[in-house]
One Martini backbone bead per residue (centre of mass of N, CA, C, O) as a GRO file, in nm:
protein
  204
    1MET     BB    1   0.094   0.036   0.025
    2LYS     BB    2   0.066   0.353  -0.013
    3ARG     BB    3   0.185   0.679   0.093
    4LEU     BB    4   0.048   0.941   0.292
    5LEU     BB    5   0.129   1.301   0.341
    6SER     BB    6   0.013   1.548   0.585
    7GLY     BB    7  -0.031   1.896   0.699
    8ILE     BB    8  -0.117   2.142   0.960
    9LYS     BB    9  -0.089   2.466   1.066
   10PRO     BB   10  -0.142   2.619   1.400
   11THR     BB   11  -0.218   2.957   1.316
   12GLY     BB   12  -0.529   2.881   1.293
   13TYR     BB   13  -0.841   2.859   1.187
   14LEU     BB   14  -1.004   2.676   0.984
   15THR     BB   15  -1.086   2.649   0.645
   16ILE     BB   16  -1.227   2.573   0.346
   17GLY     BB   17  -0.947   2.546   0.214
   18ASN     BB   18  -0.843   2.316   0.396
   19TYR     BB   19  -1.061   2.115   0.318
   20ILE     BB   20  -1.032   2.104   0.010
   21GLY     BB   21  -0.703   2.091  -0.010
   22ALA     BB   22  -0.688   1.847   0.226
   23ILE     BB   23  -0.894   1.687   0.406
   24LYS     BB   24  -1.058   1.566   0.174
   25GLN     BB   25  -0.818   1.394   0.067
   26PHE     BB   26  -0.773   1.218   0.306
   27ILE     BB   27  -1.054   1.085   0.316
   28GLU     BB   28  -1.064   0.975   0.015
   29ARG     BB   29  -0.774   0.797   0.086
   30GLN     BB   30  -0.805   0.603   0.353
   31ASP     BB   31  -0.856   0.320   0.177
   32GLU     BB   32  -0.587   0.347  -0.028
   33TYR     BB   33  -0.400   0.457   0.200
   34GLU     BB   34  -0.132   0.534   0.403
   35ASN     BB   35  -0.196   0.757   0.657
   36PHE     BB   36  -0.020   1.071   0.736
   37VAL     BB   37  -0.138   1.292   0.990
   38PHE     BB   38  -0.061   1.631   1.089
   39VAL     BB   39   0.066   1.868   1.325
   40ALA     BB   40   0.259   2.167   1.247
   41ASP     BB   41   0.413   2.301   1.512
   42LEU     BB   42   0.702   2.375   1.417
   43HIS     BB   43   0.609   2.577   1.195
   44ALA     BB   44   0.482   2.790   1.404
   45LEU     BB   45   0.778   2.906   1.502
   46THR     BB   46   0.855   3.124   1.276
   47VAL     BB   47   0.649   3.263   1.458
   48TYR     BB   48   0.487   3.424   1.691
   49ASN     BB   49   0.313   3.234   1.950
   50ASP     BB   50   0.093   3.179   2.176
   51PRO     BB   51   0.102   2.905   2.366
   52ASP     BB   52  -0.199   2.878   2.445
   53GLU     BB   53  -0.315   2.915   2.160
   54LEU     BB   54  -0.156   2.683   2.025
   55ARG     BB   55  -0.287   2.455   2.189
   56LYS     BB   56  -0.578   2.509   2.094
   57LYS     BB   57  -0.523   2.472   1.787
   58ILE     BB   58  -0.429   2.185   1.798
   59ARG     BB   59  -0.692   2.064   1.906
   60ALA     BB   60  -0.876   2.175   1.685
   61ILE     BB   61  -0.754   2.021   1.446
   62VAL     BB   62  -0.813   1.738   1.550
   63GLY     BB   63  -1.120   1.782   1.567
   64VAL     BB   64  -1.159   1.837   1.265
   65TYR     BB   65  -1.058   1.578   1.153
   66LEU     BB   66  -1.275   1.399   1.293
   67ALA     BB   67  -1.535   1.557   1.206
   68CYS     BB   68  -1.478   1.506   0.887
   69GLY     BB   69  -1.373   1.171   0.885
   70LEU     BB   70  -1.117   1.090   1.027
   71ASP     BB   71  -0.987   0.774   1.081
   72PRO     BB   72  -0.794   0.644   1.340
   73LYS     BB   73  -0.786   0.343   1.217
   74LYS     BB   74  -0.667   0.463   0.916
   75ASN     BB   75  -0.485   0.674   1.073
   76THR     BB   76  -0.199   0.867   1.137
   77ILE     BB   77  -0.212   1.080   1.415
   78PHE     BB   78   0.004   1.370   1.471
   79LEU     BB   79   0.268   1.537   1.642
   80GLN     BB   80   0.552   1.661   1.527
   81SER     BB   81   0.714   1.716   1.809
   82GLU     BB   82   0.708   1.403   1.909
   83ASN     BB   83   0.932   1.380   1.676
   84PRO     BB   84   1.277   1.427   1.677
   85TYR     BB   85   1.350   1.350   1.370
   86HIS     BB   86   1.276   1.610   1.234
   87ALA     BB   87   1.516   1.783   1.344
   88GLN     BB   88   1.751   1.598   1.270
   89LEU     BB   89   1.699   1.565   0.957
   90SER     BB   90   1.691   1.864   0.888
   91TRP     BB   91   1.991   1.917   0.926
   92VAL     BB   92   2.095   1.722   0.713
   93LEU     BB   93   1.935   1.857   0.476
   94GLU     BB   94   2.056   2.139   0.502
   95CYS     BB   95   2.348   2.028   0.423
   96ASN     BB   96   2.188   1.952   0.124
   97SER     BB   97   2.147   2.257   0.082
   98THR     BB   98   2.074   2.581  -0.059
   99MET     BB   99   2.042   2.917  -0.046
  100GLY     BB  100   1.936   2.954  -0.332
  101GLU     BB  101   1.680   2.769  -0.317
  102LEU     BB  102   1.555   2.904  -0.065
  103SER     BB  103   1.539   3.202  -0.181
  104ARG     BB  104   1.311   3.099  -0.403
  105MET     BB  105   1.097   3.088  -0.210
  106THR     BB  106   0.796   3.236  -0.192
  107GLN     BB  107   0.754   3.306   0.112
  108TYR     BB  108   1.024   3.449   0.149
  109LYS     BB  109   0.981   3.666  -0.076
  110ASP     BB  110   0.729   3.789   0.045
  111ARG     BB  111   0.853   3.872   0.317
  112LEU     BB  112   1.084   4.040   0.202
  113GLY     BB  113   0.885   4.251   0.062
  114LYS     BB  114   0.787   4.351   0.372
  115GLY     BB  115   1.106   4.364   0.445
  116THR     BB  116   1.377   4.222   0.616
  117ASN     BB  117   1.617   4.008   0.718
  118GLU     BB  118   1.592   4.111   1.023
  119SER     BB  119   1.268   4.017   1.031
  120ILE     BB  120   1.368   3.721   0.965
  121SER     BB  121   1.367   3.408   1.038
  122CYS     BB  122   1.548   3.130   1.005
  123GLY     BB  123   1.303   2.939   0.996
  124LEU     BB  124   1.169   3.062   0.745
  125PHE     BB  125   1.405   2.994   0.550
  126THR     BB  126   1.421   2.664   0.637
  127TYR     BB  127   1.129   2.529   0.638
  128PRO     BB  128   1.130   2.368   0.369
  129VAL     BB  129   1.313   2.146   0.489
  130LEU     BB  130   1.112   2.050   0.699
  131MET     BB  131   0.904   1.964   0.489
  132ALA     BB  132   1.084   1.754   0.359
  133THR     BB  133   1.120   1.587   0.612
  134ASP     BB  134   0.828   1.505   0.657
  135ILE     BB  135   0.818   1.339   0.393
  136LEU     BB  136   1.087   1.156   0.404
  137LEU     BB  137   1.061   1.016   0.685
  138TYR     BB  138   0.778   0.851   0.573
  139ASP     BB  139   0.779   0.756   0.278
  140ALA     BB  140   0.627   0.929   0.077
  141ASP     BB  141   0.444   0.918  -0.227
  142ILE     BB  142   0.224   1.133  -0.139
  143VAL     BB  143   0.116   1.497  -0.160
  144PRO     BB  144  -0.125   1.689  -0.056
  145VAL     BB  145  -0.182   2.000  -0.241
  146GLY     BB  146  -0.167   2.305  -0.320
  147LEU     BB  147  -0.043   2.510  -0.554
  148ASP     BB  148   0.138   2.682  -0.341
  149GLN     BB  149   0.291   2.394  -0.241
  150LYS     BB  150   0.444   2.254  -0.479
  151GLN     BB  151   0.732   2.371  -0.436
  152HIS     BB  152   0.797   2.200  -0.182
  153VAL     BB  153   0.786   1.919  -0.316
  154GLU     BB  154   1.007   1.980  -0.521
  155LEU     BB  155   1.227   2.016  -0.311
  156ALA     BB  156   1.207   1.733  -0.194
  157ARG     BB  157   1.288   1.596  -0.451
  158ASN     BB  158   1.568   1.727  -0.488
  159ILE     BB  159   1.687   1.630  -0.219
  160ALA     BB  160   1.643   1.325  -0.260
  161GLU     BB  161   1.811   1.297  -0.518
  162ARG     BB  162   2.076   1.409  -0.402
  163PHE     BB  163   2.110   1.211  -0.170
  164ASN     BB  164   2.101   0.950  -0.337
  165TYR     BB  165   2.351   1.021  -0.506
  166ARG     BB  166   2.559   1.056  -0.269
  167TYR     BB  167   2.447   0.794  -0.058
  168GLY     BB  168   2.220   0.653  -0.170
  169ASP     BB  169   1.941   0.489  -0.131
  170SER     BB  170   1.692   0.655   0.100
  171PHE     BB  171   1.457   0.798  -0.073
  172ILE     BB  172   1.154   0.881  -0.160
  173VAL     BB  173   1.005   1.023  -0.443
  174PRO     BB  174   0.768   1.248  -0.443
  175GLU     BB  175   0.420   1.333  -0.509
  176PRO     BB  176   0.216   1.565  -0.610
  177VAL     BB  177  -0.130   1.645  -0.509
  178ILE     BB  178  -0.380   1.809  -0.697
  179PRO     BB  179  -0.671   1.934  -0.702
  180LYS     BB  180  -0.917   1.979  -0.939
  181HIS     BB  181  -1.062   2.123  -0.702
  182GLY     BB  182  -0.926   2.379  -0.513
  183GLU     BB  183  -0.613   2.468  -0.553
  184LYS     BB  184  -0.712   2.787  -0.505
  185ILE     BB  185  -0.832   2.966  -0.246
  186LYS     BB  186  -1.010   3.250  -0.209
  187ASP     BB  187  -1.080   3.530  -0.068
  188LEU     BB  188  -1.399   3.656   0.017
  189GLN     BB  189  -1.300   3.969   0.046
  190ASP     BB  190  -1.013   3.910  -0.130
  191PRO     BB  191  -0.958   3.766  -0.442
  192SER     BB  192  -0.642   3.848  -0.472
  193LYS     BB  193  -0.619   3.639  -0.236
  194LYS     BB  194  -0.553   3.403  -0.022
  195MET     BB  195  -0.675   3.192   0.188
  196SER     BB  196  -0.647   3.238   0.555
  197LYS     BB  197  -0.609   3.131   0.891
  198SER     BB  198  -0.447   3.411   0.982
  199ASP     BB  199  -0.689   3.569   0.937
  200ASP     BB  200  -0.893   3.790   1.123
  201ASN     BB  201  -1.118   3.745   0.916
  202ASP     BB  202  -1.413   3.548   0.956
  203LYS     BB  203  -1.519   3.605   0.639
  204GLY     BB  204  -1.262   3.478   0.462
   0.00000   0.00000   0.00000
């Protein structure tokens, strides 16, 4: 059985975009794939989050997973930070990545356009490698993502191929799976931008 992996960062309460772009795909494939679905709490550390609020949002995401129909008997549901190998492998993969390829990542460039390097955490710069780690650590064959996240799976593929070339076959090279409908859900109040769970407007 092939393996699916995906996770959601607990930086806000989930939107319809999270359901269409991610959770719906987990549920539709839970009988067909070995699903590993997690809460990406380490990724939430790239910007400051109030610890108490973060804990609430972690629990809320798990509750939404279950309420939407994710069966815990058919899925491995876990908290990213509970497995220390995420951080350990991320360091190894960072040493096999280049600053050039990380500086081309869209989210870093977007944030840089709004400020300076001094205002951006090192974690935000390197977090795409942690995303690659999430994928490669569990030998994922497919990764359901929205169109805006495809670049991160492509980075994971590049890192896996480079590592396998240098050190021998170690990682499965994953494939991104983008939904036919809802690949990029727009904000309901401002259709020029993507819907975001970190947006304070609960109508968006």
